[in-house]
N, C-alpha and C positions, 0 to 999 in steps of 0.2 A: 747081528749086524743091530745095533742101538740105533736110538732116533737120532742121536747127533752124525751120525755116521752116514745116515741116509736123507740128512737136509736138504741137498743141492742134487738130489737125483733127476736124470733127464731121462730114465724107462719107465715114468710111471703113464698110462697113456688113458686117458680121460674118454669118456665115448661122449660125445657131439651131434650136433644133427637130433634128428628123429630121435627122441628119449623118450622111456618108457618111468615107471617111477621106481622099478629097478634099478633103473642105471645110473638115475640121481641119487639113489641111497649107495649103489656101490663108487659113485665118482667121491662121495662123501668121505668113505669110510678109507680109500684111497688117499686121499689129502690128505685126510689127519692123521694117517698112521704112517705116512710117506711108503706107502709100499706099492709094488706092484703088480700086474694081473694074476703072474702065477704066484708069488706070495699068499694072495689073497686068496686066491684057491686052494692051496694048500691050506690055510687057515681054517675057511670055511669047512673043507671034508672032514678036519682033522679036533675041532672044536667039542668038549664035552656039554653036554648039556646044563653043567654048573657053570660053566668059561664063557659060555654064550648069553648068559642070563646080564654078565658085567658088561660084557664085547657089546651088549647088544642094548644095554638099559637105557631108554628114553628119559628117564629124570636126568637132573646134574649132580655128578659122580661126586662122590664126599672124596677125602685124601686116601683114605682107607680102599679105598676106590678105584682109586687112580693110578695106585699102587701096583694095585691088584693086575687092573687092568694090561698096567705096563710088562709087565711079571708077566702074564699069559702071552702079550703079545713078541717077547722077544723069546720067551721059552718055544713056540712055533717056529718062532724066523732060525732061531739055531738050529730046530731039528732040520729045517726045509735045508739049509745050510753044510750040511754034517754030512 
């Protein structure tokens, strides 16, 4: 499922109320990637160490890294829906 197809999703649930740092981080990733909890859990469980370095990089991503990030995201979502 491409990011454009995920554009107007209704099934993304954000944690609200009493939140911790982990909840804020999870909400940020889900909003930026437009993924729901099940997809997010699957991606977190299946990221390799090299993929996680790009996926969780705190500096601004270069164009090459953004392409790689999208490739990683799309490949894991494709496996999730297979």
